[in-house]
Backbone bond lengths (Angstrom), bond angles and torsions (degrees), N, CA, C in turn:
res aa  C-N    CA-C-N  psi(-1)  N-CA   C-N-CA  omega(-1)  CA-C   N-CA-C  phi
1 X - - - 1.446 - - 1.523 108.88 -
2 X 1.350 118.04 125.03 1.453 120.77 179.81 1.523 111.56 -66.47
3 X 1.305 114.79 145.57 1.453 120.82 177.56 1.521 108.29 -118.93
4 X 1.308 117.06 134.85 1.458 121.53 178.70 1.520 109.28 -110.59
5 X 1.312 115.29 139.49 1.448 121.50 175.13 1.520 106.83 -114.96
6 X 1.320 115.77 122.30 1.459 119.84 179.74 1.519 109.00 -98.93
7 X 1.336 114.50 137.96 1.461 119.28 178.07 1.520 109.41 -151.14
8 X 1.300 115.94 152.03 1.455 121.49 178.01 1.528 108.37 -88.88
9 X 1.330 115.68 132.33 1.458 121.44 176.35 1.522 107.16 -131.66
10 X 1.306 115.60 126.32 1.468 119.17 -177.37 1.524 110.05 -74.29
11 X 1.325 116.92 153.34 1.468 119.92 175.56 1.529 112.08 -56.67
12 X 1.317 116.52 -36.76 1.467 120.24 179.73 1.525 111.72 -61.56
13 X 1.332 116.78 -39.53 1.459 121.40 178.76 1.523 110.51 -65.36
14 X 1.315 116.01 -42.06 1.468 120.04 178.59 1.527 109.95 -64.44
15 X 1.325 116.96 -44.35 1.464 121.04 -179.75 1.521 110.80 -60.73
16 X 1.323 117.04 -44.86 1.472 120.05 178.13 1.520 111.25 -59.71
17 X 1.326 116.39 -43.40 1.468 120.59 -179.25 1.529 110.96 -64.30
18 X 1.325 116.87 -42.51 1.466 120.86 -179.43 1.525 109.94 -66.11
19 X 1.320 117.75 -40.24 1.467 121.09 179.14 1.530 111.75 -63.16
20 X 1.327 117.32 -28.76 1.468 121.05 -179.43 1.527 112.46 -78.68
21 X 1.326 117.07 -14.71 1.469 120.29 -179.38 1.522 110.35 -68.29
22 X 1.324 115.16 152.20 1.457 119.09 171.09 1.528 107.22 -66.66
23 X 1.334 115.39 153.89 1.464 120.48 -172.91 1.526 112.48 -55.02
24 X 1.334 118.19 -45.57 1.465 119.87 -177.49 1.534 111.20 -65.76
25 X 1.327 117.45 -39.89 1.466 120.87 178.32 1.525 110.47 -66.82
26 X 1.340 116.22 -38.02 1.466 120.47 178.53 1.521 110.70 -64.00
27 X 1.331 117.43 -42.27 1.463 120.44 179.81 1.526 110.92 -63.39
28 X 1.333 116.96 -43.32 1.468 120.79 178.40 1.522 110.18 -62.67
29 X 1.333 116.79 -45.15 1.459 121.19 179.94 1.526 110.93 -59.58
30 X 1.335 116.95 -46.75 1.465 119.93 -178.07 1.524 111.79 -65.67
31 X 1.328 117.37 -39.40 1.470 119.43 176.00 1.526 111.08 -63.19
32 X 1.329 116.25 -42.18 1.472 119.86 178.01 1.526 110.89 -63.44
33 X 1.319 116.84 -40.32 1.466 120.97 179.17 1.528 110.86 -63.26
34 X 1.319 116.61 -45.90 1.466 120.46 178.52 1.527 110.07 -62.48
35 X 1.323 116.38 -44.03 1.466 120.09 -179.73 1.529 111.05 -62.65
36 X 1.312 116.86 -38.38 1.460 120.68 -177.66 1.522 112.70 -72.91
37 X 1.327 116.96 -21.23 1.465 119.64 -174.94 1.521 113.70 -114.39
38 X 1.332 117.53 -1.45 1.457 119.11 -175.38 1.528 112.18 -135.46
39 X 1.316 117.14 98.36 1.460 119.83 176.14 1.531 111.85 -59.29
40 X 1.336 117.11 -31.99 1.461 120.64 179.09 1.530 111.15 -64.01
41 X 1.314 116.72 -38.48 1.467 121.42 178.59 1.531 109.78 -63.30
42 X 1.324 116.35 -46.21 1.466 119.67 179.22 1.523 111.06 -63.03
43 X 1.332 117.18 -39.42 1.460 120.44 178.04 1.521 110.85 -63.73
44 X 1.332 116.92 -39.55 1.465 119.67 179.98 1.528 111.03 -65.64
45 X 1.317 117.42 -33.96 1.467 120.83 176.39 1.526 109.90 -67.26
46 X 1.336 117.18 -43.97 1.467 120.45 177.66 1.525 111.27 -59.17
47 X 1.336 116.37 -44.50 1.466 120.65 179.49 1.527 111.16 -63.56
48 X 1.327 116.64 -42.59 1.464 120.32 179.40 1.531 111.03 -63.03
49 X 1.323 116.95 -39.34 1.469 119.91 178.47 1.524 110.98 -66.45
50 X 1.338 116.88 -39.76 1.470 120.02 176.77 1.523 110.68 -63.51
51 X 1.328 116.17 -43.46 1.464 119.99 178.35 1.525 110.89 -61.14
52 X 1.320 116.67 -43.22 1.460 120.48 -179.60 1.528 110.77 -63.08
53 X 1.328 116.34 -47.63 1.467 120.47 179.28 1.523 111.23 -63.08
54 X 1.323 117.53 -32.97 1.456 121.85 -179.36 1.524 113.59 -85.16
55 X 1.327 116.13 2.40 1.462 119.72 178.56 1.515 114.00 75.69
56 X 1.318 117.26 14.31 1.464 121.11 -179.69 1.531 109.55 -92.54
57 X 1.329 114.42 64.36 1.463 120.56 -179.46 1.523 109.75 -137.05
58 X 1.310 115.66 161.27 1.454 122.52 175.59 1.526 107.44 -127.56
59 X 1.312 115.18 150.33 1.460 119.62 178.69 1.532 109.37 -75.19
60 X 1.298 115.72 163.81 1.453 121.67 176.85 1.535 109.56 -57.32
61 X 1.324 115.49 -42.49 1.470 120.57 179.09 1.508 113.10 -62.27
62 X 1.336 116.84 -39.26 1.472 120.33 179.16 1.530 111.37 -65.43
63 X 1.314 116.40 -36.13 1.445 120.17 -177.43 1.526 111.92 -81.00
64 X 1.333 116.35 -45.48 1.464 120.82 -171.99 1.527 113.88 -108.55
65 X 1.295 117.38 -2.41 1.458 119.84 -176.37 1.525 110.64 85.63
66 X 1.271 115.75 169.42 1.467 119.98 -176.19 1.497 113.29 -86.87
């Protein structure tokens, strides 16, 4: 049976901890946080994957020039 421990953590403590992370770990953490709190973000990822699989994409050069 899983056990949960509840504790209060201030935003400042979380910010300090995130700032101490290595850049790649911080990026993964922030993406996971956004995904966990934003259904719209997850939907946009699903749509982008469908577009990519369907060939509905443009290269960086096509969008921004060479």
